[in-house]
N, C-alpha and C positions, 0 to 999 in steps of 0.2 A: 441681577438676573442671571448672570452666565453661572456664578457658584450655586444658584439654588436648581439651576438645570442639572449641573454635573451631579448634585448631590440626590437630587429626584430620579434622574432617569434610570439608574440600574433597578431601582425598586419597581419603577413602571414596566421596564422591561422583563424582569423576573414574574412579572404578574401575566404580562400579555403573551410571551413567549409560547406557553403551552397551548393557548387557543388557536396561534397560527401555525401550529404545526399538523401538517396532516395524519390522519388516521392510520394504522398500519393495518393494509388488507391487500391480499393479492388481486393483481389487477387481471388475472385469468381465471376461468375455472380450473380445477385440478386435472381435469383431463385433456386440456390444451396446455398445459407447462411441458415445456421442452427444457429438463434441467442440463442438457448439454451446452444451453446457449450461456449458463454461468459457470457449470463444472463439469470437468468430464473424469469418472473414475480413473484414477491412475493403476496400471497394473504393473508398473516398472519404477516406482517411486525410488529404490536404491541404486537404480541403474543412471538414474539421470544427471545430466552436465550441469551444475549449477553455476561454473563458472561461466561459460558461454550462453547458456539459456536455451529457452525452448527453439529460438530462432536460429542457434547455431552461430559460430565463430565467422562463417562466411559472410555473415551480413554485418559484423562488426565494423565499427569506424576504423579508419588506420590511424596510427598515432605518430607514423612518419610522412605524411604529406599535410599539405597546406590547406585550409579551408576558406571558401570564399564568403565573406559577409554580406546577408541579404537583408535583413532587418531586425531591429532590437526587439525583445521581449515586452509584453506590453501589459502582461495581466500577472497576477501573483504577487508574493512579494518576494522572492527571489530574482536578481537581475540574471539576464540571459539574452540569448538571440537564435536568429534562425541563418543557418550556414549550409553551404553546399559544398561536397568534396569534390575530386576530380572526376569520380563518376557520374556527376550531375545529381547524386542523391542529396534530399533534401535532411537536414536534421534539426531539432528542437535542442537547444542547449540550455540546460538550467544550471547555473553556477552558484557559488557561494554567497550568502547575503553580506551586504557591506556592514551587517551588526554582528560583531563578534560574539556578543552574549545569545544569539538565537539558534546558533548551530547550521551546520551545512547538511540541505536536503537531499542534493544529488547523491552521495553515497547510500544515505539511508533508502533511497527509492529504489536503486538498482537492487540491494540487497532485500529488501521485502519482495520486489518482482520477481527475484530468483525464487524464493521460497515458497511464494504462493503458486507459482507455476508448477513447481516441483510437484506441488500436492493436488494439481488439477483445474487450478484457477487460471482463466484466460489473461494474458498480458500483452502489450505490444513489446515489439523488440525495442530495448533499453539496454544502454552498456555506460561505462563511465571511463574518461580519461583525465588524468590528473592536470596536464596541460595541452594544448596545441597551438598549431601557426595558424595565425588568423591573418589574411589578408584583406583589407579595406581600402578607401581611396586615400588613408594617410600611410599607407605601405603596407609592410610584412612585420608582424612580432609574435612575442609569446604571449598566449593569453591563458587567463587561469581556466582549468578544465571544469568539469561537472559530469551531470546526466545527460548523454544523448541519446534522443528518442528518434528513430528514423520513420521517416514517412513513407510508407508502401503504396503504390498504386492500387494493389488488391486488398488494402485495408483502410475503409473509409471511415471517418468520424461522422457519426449521424446524430451528433448532440448528447446530452446527458440522460441519465435514467434515475428515478427516485429510490432512496432507500427504503421508503415509507410505503410507495406502491407501486408494486412490479410482480411479475410471475411468480417470484420464489418465496415472497414472504411466506415464514413458518415451515419452511422444507428444510431438510437436515443440510444441505450444502450453505443454505442462505445463514441458519443460525451458526453453522461451524465457520464460516466465513467470519462473522463478527467475533467468534470466539478467537480464532487465530488473530484478528487485527488487537484484540485486547492483550494477548501475548505480547504484541509489539507493542504496546502503548501507543495505538493510533489515536491522536485527538481530535482529527479533523475529519469526521464522519460525515461532510457534507455533500448534498447532491452535486455541488457544481465539481466536486472530483471523481464523479462517475462519469465513464464515457461509455456510449452504446457504438459500438462497431458495427460495419457491413462488412464481412469477410468474402471476397469471391473465389469460389473454387470451383475446379472441373465438373462438381457435381450440382453447381449453381450457387447464388449468394447464401450466407447464413448469419445469424446475429451473435454478436458476442456481447455480453454485459461484462463490464471491467472496473475495477476499483483502479483508476490509472494513476492519480496523484497521491502518492503514499509517502511522502516525506516527512510528514508531520508525526515521527515516531521515533522509538528507539531512545526516549528521554524520561520526561515527565509527562504526565496528562495535566490537560487545563483547558479554559477555554481561552484565556487571554495569555497571547507570547509564552506558551509551554516550550521548554527546551527540547531540541530533537538531537539525536546522535549522541548522547551523551551518557558514557557507560556508568559513572557514578551516580547519577540520577535513575537511571534505568536499575540499576542493583539495589536501589533503596526503596523502589515502589513496589508495594504489594501487586499480586495479581487477582487474587481471591479473596474478598472481604467477609464472606461467608455463606451459607447454604439454609435455606428456608424449605425445608420439607425436599421437594425435588427442583426447587427453583434456585440459582446460582446468584449471587450479587458479587459484582465486581469491583476493584478500585479504580473507578473511572470516572474523571472529572471534566472529560471533554464536551464537544457540543453533541446534542440528541442523543442523550440520556434514555429517551422513552424506547429508542432501538433495543437498550437490554433491560428495562425495569421489569422484573416479574416476566420474562417473557424467554430467557435462556435457561435450560434444563441442564441436570447432571450429566444426561445422557448426550446431549449436545457436545459438552465440554470434553467428555471421553471421547467422543468422536472425532473432534479435532485434534486432541493430543495423539490418538491413535495414530491419524495420517501423519502428521509432525514427526511421531516416534520413530516412522520406519526411514527416516534420512539417517545415512552414515554421518560418522564424525567428521569425515573429509569434506563431506556435501556441504556440511555447515560451514566448512572453513572455506571452501571454494566461492560459496555465496559471498562472503565478506571480502574474500580477495577481489572478486567479481567488482564491489563498491570501493574499492582502493584502500580499505582498512590496513594497517600494520596489525601483524601478529598479536602482539600484547593486546591491543583495544578488542581487536576481534575476539579473542579468548574470553575476554570478559563478558563480551555480549553473548557469545554461545553459551557459556556456562549459567547466565542468569534464564537464556531462553529454554536451555535443557531442563533446568530445575521447573520452570513453570510448565512446561510438557508434563513432566513427572505429577506434579502437581494436579494437573487435569485429569490425566489418567488415573489417578488415586481415586478420582469420584466414583469409579465403577461400582455400582451396589455390589452388595455380598452375592445375589443370585445371579447377576450377570458374568460377575467374577469367578463364579463357582466355587 
């Protein structure tokens, strides 16, 4: 019976899955959409600091002070914990997986966060430490580092938001975000990875739609155990499979392919490529340095990403390109 279930279940899932996926549609009329909740047009891409990120170095976790253990991480596949620093600030730490064949999400997440924020997409304050001093009931010791995400009193987590039904479906920033994630080989386009934040400002509260959990990228794409942060696999994976008229097909094997199937146009891809194409080479290097990558590995990733940016920009129609 068990063997029969294992053999039959994938086929049943393949049949059932399309019917349990919500239809893609905007959740608000066009006149009520506030695009700045997802994306703010950047006018200074070439001047942005991709090492410290949009929240700056002043919020970065200190690498020479101990952290107090609060509680272990209980969700996701990567180990981690919540800690506090000497200032009383709370940090969510994502560490490397115990499975050496799955790759490390922390560095990937920081790099993608830096690049997305540089081109106008909102991100929370995230940083990377290779190791840190941990204090817990067992004493003080050096712990493996990872992605440190800061909890800010002014930035409240208000739950998740849906890729399929949100105010931005069909808009250029929404389409462009999906294209950029395809350039990164992001395999995990799940709603549970999206966070709706409320940011308190002097002008009042505002909503921020954020793709927060970005670690399943920079490797190959797939639904079951794709590798992340692997330059060799990333170099081998194609970006664009083909173009059917005005519609672009991607080499994407991850979850929720309905987000891309016959929905992304040549102009969407060019739009995303033009955004990323404004980054200087030293900014790309700073983003990977922020994620703790060594120079050789970073250059391999950057070389392939720049090739994808060029591939996307090349889809410009003869009329649009002049």
